[in-house]
N, C-alpha and C positions, 0 to 999 in steps of 0.2 A: 832340681833337674827334671824336666818331663820327656816324654818320646817323644814330643815335636821338637824339642830343644835337639833331640839328638838326629832328628832328619826324618823320624817318621811322619807317613801322609795321615794330614787331619782324621780322613776315616777310619785308618786301622786304630789311632787313637780312641777314638770314640768306643770301636768296638772293645777296645780293652776296658776302658770306663766303664761298659756294661756287665764287665764281670770282676770289678773292682778292682782292677790292675791300673794303678797309675802314676807310680813312681818306678823308675828303672829300677833293677837288683844290679849290683855290682859287674856281672858277668855281661850284662845289658848294655850299661855304660859304656863299656870296653870294646864290645864286640861290634856293635851297631855302626858306629862311625865306619869302624875300620871296612866293614864289610860293605857299607855303602859305597866308600868311596870310588871301588871302583870292582873289574872284575879279579879276583884274587884267588891264589889257594892258600886255606886259612886252616887254622888248628884251634879251636875254642875249647878249652879244660876249665870244668871249674866242678864241682861238689854235687853228689845226687840233689837234686830238689831246689838248685841256685838258680835256676831259669834259663838254662841252657837252651831248650829248646826255642822257647820265645827269641833269644839271643841272635839265633841265625835264621829263625822262621820270615822275623819282622824285616829283616834288611831285603832278603830276596823277595818277599814278598809286593815289599814296596818298589821294586824294579822290575816286576813281573809284566811282560806286555800281554794285557786281558784283550787286547782286541785280536789277536792271532790264534790260530787253531794248535798252532803246534805242541809237543811236549818241550816245555822249557828246564824242567827240574823233575830230577830223581832223585828220591829220599830211601836209604837202604837202614833199616833197623834187623835187629837180630831174633826179636822174637813176636808173634804175632801180636801181643799184648801191645807193645811200646809201638808197632806200627800201625794199628788201630787207633790208639791215645793221637800218636802223630797227626793220622789224617782228620780225626775228629775236631783235632785243636784249629786244623787248616779251616774245616768246614764253619765250623764256630764264627772264626774272623771273617771268614767270605761273607755270611750270613749278617752279621753285626756291623758291617761294614759298608754291606751296599755294594762292593765293588765284583761281585760275583765271578772271582776265580774258581776254576774247577780242579779238582783234587778226587784220586780214585786210590784206592787200598788194595793191593795185590799182594796176596799170600797163598802159600800152599793149602791144602785140604777144603778147598773153595772150588765149585765147579769153573773150571778154565774155561767152560763155552760163555756160561754167564759174564764172564772177566772179558770174554772178546768183545760180548754186546756192549759192555758198558765202554768198553775202548773207543768204540765208534762214536763216542760224544766229546770226543779229543779233548781229554783232562790234561791243562797247563800241567799240573803237579801229579807225579806218583808217588805212592809211599808203598812199600813191599819190602818182602822177606827176599835174599839175595836168589835163592833157586827158582821161584816163580816169576820174579823179572827178566833172568836169564831164558828161560825156559818160552817166555814170553816173546823176547827180541828174537830167538833161534827160528821160531815158524813165523816172523813176521809179523805179527799182529802187534808188539810194542814198535813204534817207529821211533828211533831214537837220534837221527839224522841231525836234529837243529835243538839237541838237548846242550844248554849252557851250562848248568851246574848240578854236580855230583854230590851229594852229602850223605857222610856215614855216620851214622848215631849210634854209641856205643862202639865207638870204632873199634876197641883194644880188643872186645869179642869177636867183631867181624873179620877180625885180621888175623885171627888165634883157630888153632886146630881144623877142623872139617869146612867151616865157611870161608877159611882164607882163599880155597881155590874157586869157589862158586865168585868172590868177589873178584878174583885176578881176572878169570873169564868173562866178569861183566864190564870190566873196566876195558877190555880188550875190543869190545863191540860198541864202545862209546866214542865222539868224534876225539881226535887227538888233543884239539886244542878246550878240551872241557875243564872248567875249573874244579878244583874240590875244595870240600870242606869237610876237616874230620872233627868229631865231636866226641869228646872222652871226660868220665867222672873218675878215671885211673889219676890218681896225682904222681906218680912215679914217673921215670926218664923213657921207658920202654913204650908209651904210647904216643908220644911225641918224635922218638926217633923212626919208629915205622912208616909216620906220617911223611918225616922229611925225607927218608927212602924212596916214597912214592908220588912226591910232589915238590918240584923244586920252587925255590924263592917262595918258602911259606912265612906267612905273617901269622905270627904265634899271640895269641891271648889267653895268657894263664892266668885266670882269677880265684886262685884256689886260696880261699881266706881262712879256713879251718878244716882239718881233716874230718872235723864231726862239728853240727852246728850247735852254738853256745845255747841253742833256745829248747836242747833236750836234758832233761833230768835224767841221770843213768844209776839205776839200781840192780841188785842182784841180791836172789835168795839162794839158801843153801838147802839142796832137799835130796834125799835118796832118791835114784831115778824112778823106780815102780811107783812114787809117790807124787810122781809130776804132772802127772794129767789133773790129779787132785787138785792139788794146789793152783795149779792155771786156771780151773775153773771157780775156785774161792777168789785169786786173783781178780780176775774178770769182772765178778761180783763186788769185788772192794772198790775198784776203778770207778764203776759204772758207766764206763764210759759206753757208745754207743756205737763205736767205731776202731776195733781191734784188729791188729795184723799179727798172727802166731806164725814162727818160722820154724820150720824143723830140717833135718838132713834127709829122710828119707820121706820117700812115697806112701811105701806101708803107715808110718807114722801120720802121716797127712790124712789118710783115709781112715785109719782108728782113731784118731784123735776127735775127727769131724762128728764122729759117730756117737762118741762119748759125751760132747758137749750137748748134742741135739738130745740123745737121751736125758741129759739135766737141763732142759728145756732153755739151753742156748743156742740161738738161729745160729747155724754157723755153714759156710761155703769152704770147699776147697779148689786148690789148682795145683797140678804137678805136669810135668812131661808127657805122661801118659793122657791127662784127659785130650778128647777132642777139640777142634775147634769149637763144636757148639755149645760143649759143656764147660769150655771156658769162658765165653762171652754171657752165657745164663749167671754164671756164680758171680762174675765181676760187674753185670749190671745187678745183679742181687743185692751185694754188699755196696756200690755204690749209691744205690737207692735208698738205704737204710733197710730194707726187709730183712738182711743178715747185719747181726753185730760182729760178726769174727769171720776174717778169712784166714785160712791153714793154707800157707805156703810152702812147697818145700823148696832148697836152694837152687833147684835150676830153673825154677820160676822167679826168684827175686829179683833179679835185674829188669828193670823197663816198668816196675809197678808204679805210677803216678796216680794216686788218690787223695781227692780234698779231703780235710778235716780228720784225717786218723791222727788218735791222740795218742792213743799207744800203739807201743810193737813189742811182742814178747819172744824172746828167742827162748822155746821149748829145748831145744840141742844148742848148745855154744859155738859159735862159729868156730874153726881152729886159727884162722889166721885176723888181723886186725884189719885188713883191707873187707874184708867180707862183713864184718862187724857194722863197718861202716855204711856197707851197701844195705843189710838191713835196715840198719836203726833210722837211716836217711828216709825212711817212707813216713817218719815221724816229725815234727818240730819246722816244717817248711813254710815258706813267704811268712816268717816273721811270726807264726804260731807257735806257741808252747807245746811241748811232745814230751813223752816220757817212755825210758828203753829201760825193759826189764828182763834179767838174762836166768835161767832157773840152772845151776849147776850142782853136781854131786861134788863130795871133799877133795876128788882127785882132780877136780877140773879150775879148783880155785886158782892156779897157775896163769890161767886163761884170764881171768881178772884182772890179774897184775900185767899181763901181756897188755893187753886192750889199755890199761893205764897209762902203762909207760909209753907205747910207741903213738898211742891216740894224742896223749896230754890230756886224758881227761878224768874225773874224779867219779868213781862207779860206787856207792855207798850201800852197806849191806842192809837188808830190811827182812823186815817178819810181819806174819798177819796176828793182830791182837784186836779180838771183839770184833771181827769183819772189817777191819781198817788195818790199811798198809802203815807200820811205824817203824822208823829207821832203828834198827838196832844199837846205835849209838845213842839213840834215845832211851832207850829201854834200860839200858846200862848206867848210863848216869841218873835216873830215877831211882835204880836198885841201890847205885853207891850214896845217894841222899838219901834213902830208907833206912840204910844200913848205918851212915853216921847218926843218925835221928835216934836210932834206938840204941846204939853205943854210947851216945852221950845221957840218953834217958836212965841208962841203967845205972851210970855212972853218979 
């Protein structure tokens, strides 16, 4: 099946082919026809890295009235990184298709006066953080009278905690008959229940194939906490990977670890919630371009990272819950590519490996470093047993 078979314009299909996307992912095959069938309220649920963004972008761009000057689509996302990634994907589709639809990213910590000027170009689509969108609507610089579709990406996070109030206030400023698309990587019932409360007659697209991609190999190393950073450095050398994401719990850990890696001539950058917008952009640009081999991220920045070619994800600190493990390791093994997830644990944290295996139905194998190479512990044990058997037989 092709994108054209699903009803996508040839121009958009051509744009996808330019970036080597020719076959729809399962969530796209299911969502696109439904979203093209008419203006509907919809819930799109699927794993991280499964193609959810294109699953909703393609049908709404397919129906976009490019001849008009009004704002037709608002996409809301919880992090600056995700806003910019979605916006860039729209820009790429616009340029590669030649259709010329206009998109604008609106996030906080950027000059609001500059954003006011850019709004004069009358974008068809805006992608933004809830706070900045609401602010521009209140001062009547973002005109939403003719907006037809509201997309909430990572809706489980948008509708939880401090952002929930801003989202509710934003919805009250929009036309009553606006159609809402809720997008989530959370496989539990909570996200769907929240969407059902907000939008009547919800069309559901739930394409959760597995909680964790089958393309990912899972390993763990047992090590004392004080030796984790040294082991991490050796693992990075052993993998030979040019694109590694390392996750830590704390901001301080991210900063210290980045300095240690640089000291040992491993080019690393960091992102966490205390980074300024400019610092985040510089770090992401350096990592995506290949200038930096390692991206160190705190948990607060884990959601929304969408980077091609990540071959290894390393958990310096193991997440305490299975769903957090899924979100972290889902940064690798995307779009059919192979990936490796490595978790460093101390003796007391072995229970977490057992938790992941049981709740996520994955096999996580214990590994060691030997002569600068990663070797499975079971392989070493089998070799040891064979040697012992050989020695015993030789003596007899």
